[in-house]
PLY file of the C-alpha trace (Angstrom):
ply
format ascii 1.0
element vertex 214
property float x
property float y
property float z
element edge 213
property int vertex1
property int vertex2
end_header
134.96 142.41 122.38
135.33 138.69 121.13
132.11 136.82 120.40
131.32 134.34 122.94
132.14 130.75 122.45
129.53 128.07 121.74
130.00 124.99 123.76
127.29 122.86 123.85
127.93 119.91 120.89
124.30 119.82 120.22
124.39 123.02 118.73
127.08 122.17 116.61
125.11 119.32 115.41
121.70 120.85 114.64
122.85 124.27 114.10
124.17 123.29 110.43
121.39 120.38 110.01
118.91 123.53 110.62
120.68 125.83 107.94
120.35 123.19 105.29
117.08 122.15 105.92
115.52 125.48 106.02
117.73 126.25 102.56
116.16 123.14 101.10
112.34 123.33 102.25
112.24 127.12 102.36
114.09 128.25 99.35
114.86 125.51 96.93
111.49 123.69 96.77
110.19 127.20 96.32
112.31 127.84 93.46
111.62 125.53 90.48
114.54 126.29 88.50
116.64 124.99 91.07
114.53 122.37 92.42
116.50 119.04 91.29
120.13 120.16 91.45
119.44 122.44 94.81
117.60 119.49 96.72
120.05 116.84 95.80
123.31 118.65 97.06
121.74 119.92 100.29
120.05 116.73 100.77
123.50 114.99 99.84
125.11 117.33 102.50
122.50 116.27 105.08
123.00 112.96 104.80
126.54 112.56 104.94
126.59 115.03 107.86
123.96 112.62 109.49
126.10 109.22 109.11
128.90 111.55 110.34
127.19 112.75 113.70
125.29 109.63 114.20
128.15 107.23 114.70
128.15 105.30 117.59
124.39 105.78 118.63
121.52 103.19 118.72
119.29 103.55 115.41
118.24 101.54 112.24
121.07 100.36 110.55
122.59 100.76 107.48
122.96 97.62 105.60
122.70 97.07 101.84
121.46 93.28 102.14
119.63 91.65 99.06
116.87 90.72 101.17
116.01 94.43 102.12
116.65 95.75 98.71
113.96 93.31 97.68
111.56 94.42 100.49
112.51 98.54 99.48
111.53 97.76 95.94
108.57 95.90 96.59
106.99 98.27 99.45
108.04 100.92 96.86
105.71 99.59 93.98
103.22 98.95 96.64
103.49 102.55 97.97
103.23 103.80 94.22
100.04 101.43 93.62
98.48 102.90 96.98
99.29 106.59 95.71
97.36 105.57 92.50
94.54 103.98 93.98
94.33 107.35 96.19
94.44 109.80 93.26
91.76 107.64 90.98
89.47 107.79 94.14
89.84 110.70 96.56
91.99 112.21 94.01
88.80 112.75 91.72
87.01 114.55 94.47
89.88 116.80 95.81
92.05 117.07 92.96
94.06 119.46 94.89
95.64 116.17 96.60
98.10 115.76 93.79
98.42 119.17 92.75
101.77 119.77 93.87
102.73 116.84 91.15
102.04 118.90 88.26
104.67 121.25 89.78
107.14 119.20 90.29
106.93 117.20 86.99
106.90 120.82 85.18
110.13 121.17 87.13
111.40 118.04 86.25
111.03 118.50 82.87
113.91 120.76 82.29
116.32 118.34 83.34
117.53 115.18 81.31
116.52 111.57 82.73
119.88 110.44 84.13
120.24 114.53 86.13
116.59 113.39 87.41
117.22 109.95 88.70
120.67 111.11 89.90
118.70 113.79 92.12
115.86 111.39 92.85
119.01 108.98 94.60
120.53 111.85 96.73
117.20 113.28 97.95
116.11 109.55 99.19
119.52 109.20 100.94
119.78 112.30 102.62
116.19 112.47 103.82
115.60 109.11 104.82
119.09 109.29 107.17
118.36 112.47 108.59
114.53 112.31 109.38
114.15 108.55 109.81
117.47 107.60 111.06
119.70 110.61 113.01
116.70 112.34 114.29
114.52 109.12 115.03
117.31 108.10 117.70
117.83 111.58 118.86
114.38 111.57 119.59
114.30 108.61 121.57
117.06 109.12 123.71
116.04 112.54 124.71
113.39 110.97 126.69
110.38 109.34 124.45
111.86 105.88 125.30
109.51 104.67 122.31
110.88 104.07 118.79
106.95 104.69 117.70
106.56 107.79 119.76
109.88 109.08 117.98
108.85 107.90 114.85
105.39 110.12 115.46
107.63 113.20 116.27
109.81 113.15 113.59
106.77 112.50 111.16
105.59 115.78 112.46
108.61 117.76 112.30
109.29 116.51 108.50
105.67 117.38 107.65
106.04 120.95 109.54
109.14 121.76 107.33
107.12 121.22 104.33
104.85 123.92 105.38
108.06 126.33 104.09
107.12 125.21 100.49
103.51 126.94 100.98
101.79 123.65 100.01
99.73 122.24 102.90
99.01 119.53 100.49
102.55 118.79 99.93
102.93 118.78 104.12
100.08 116.40 104.03
101.89 113.96 101.54
104.63 114.49 103.94
102.86 113.60 106.87
101.89 110.08 105.11
104.85 109.27 103.32
107.39 110.04 106.06
105.36 107.60 108.70
105.43 104.70 106.21
109.12 105.06 104.90
109.86 105.45 108.81
107.79 102.31 110.21
109.81 100.42 107.10
113.10 101.54 108.56
111.83 100.14 112.21
109.83 97.04 110.93
113.44 95.83 108.94
115.78 97.40 111.30
117.54 98.96 108.55
117.25 102.61 106.64
118.86 101.01 103.51
115.13 99.55 102.84
113.36 102.85 103.39
115.91 104.57 101.22
115.03 101.82 98.22
111.69 102.33 98.98
111.91 106.00 99.08
113.71 105.92 95.58
111.44 103.52 93.97
108.31 105.52 94.73
109.77 108.68 93.33
110.79 107.02 90.27
107.46 105.62 89.46
105.80 108.88 90.28
107.95 111.45 88.97
109.84 109.76 85.86
108.60 106.33 84.84
104.76 105.90 85.27
103.57 109.12 86.98
99.70 109.11 87.52
96.85 109.40 85.16
96.02 112.64 83.56
99.96 113.63 84.37
0 1
1 2
2 3
3 4
4 5
5 6
6 7
7 8
8 9
9 10
10 11
11 12
12 13
13 14
14 15
15 16
16 17
17 18
18 19
19 20
20 21
21 22
22 23
23 24
24 25
25 26
26 27
27 28
28 29
29 30
30 31
31 32
32 33
33 34
34 35
35 36
36 37
37 38
38 39
39 40
40 41
41 42
42 43
43 44
44 45
45 46
46 47
47 48
48 49
49 50
50 51
51 52
52 53
53 54
54 55
55 56
56 57
57 58
58 59
59 60
60 61
61 62
62 63
63 64
64 65
65 66
66 67
67 68
68 69
69 70
70 71
71 72
72 73
73 74
74 75
75 76
76 77
77 78
78 79
79 80
80 81
81 82
82 83
83 84
84 85
85 86
86 87
87 88
88 89
89 90
90 91
91 92
92 93
93 94
94 95
95 96
96 97
97 98
98 99
99 100
100 101
101 102
102 103
103 104
104 105
105 106
106 107
107 108
108 109
109 110
110 111
111 112
112 113
113 114
114 115
115 116
116 117
117 118
118 119
119 120
120 121
121 122
122 123
123 124
124 125
125 126
126 127
127 128
128 129
129 130
130 131
131 132
132 133
133 134
134 135
135 136
136 137
137 138
138 139
139 140
140 141
141 142
142 143
143 144
144 145
145 146
146 147
147 148
148 149
149 150
150 151
151 152
152 153
153 154
154 155
155 156
156 157
157 158
158 159
159 160
160 161
161 162
162 163
163 164
164 165
165 166
166 167
167 168
168 169
169 170
170 171
171 172
172 173
173 174
174 175
175 176
176 177
177 178
178 179
179 180
180 181
181 182
182 183
183 184
184 185
185 186
186 187
187 188
188 189
189 190
190 191
191 192
192 193
193 194
194 195
195 196
196 197
197 198
198 199
199 200
200 201
201 202
202 203
203 204
204 205
205 206
206 207
207 208
208 209
209 210
210 211
211 212
212 213
């Protein structure tokens, strides 16, 4: 008996994306040996998929401009500074808040700096284009009709998939950072700004300055 054909175009959009997300957050992020290359490869595919699938839709643009690049750098530095302050204050009372950082740094130490920088770049690219661009657009046009409500919904989903890693603290961090990166994309109307902010923050947090005690 032949298998039934799936004619719903949304299935072919979200089916492959769901597989990539489950592999990335449910498998790779639970296996330190493959964290950097695995996440980088899957997020690259997810980002390209988001660009292809999102053509012709109304969402934050993707323009490489000097102004938005500078804004991305500045907001990335400011976000790292905020994380530093949170670690120095709240983190001293609730050390679990940054417990996931030690794990990621341990995984990162197994790879040279160039591999870490390449991986971080691809992860920022894929996550921003999917969670804060393609999904944001679809939620808006599916009936929310508010970009900020769409951002709230996409951020909740972004945090929820981080629960697959087994770390509720990582999911909490994803909730905060996901909203900030989405707000930057909406504020500047350019996903490139959020990509640069995400990239600068991750480089400062995981490769360059890190946090006191790490």
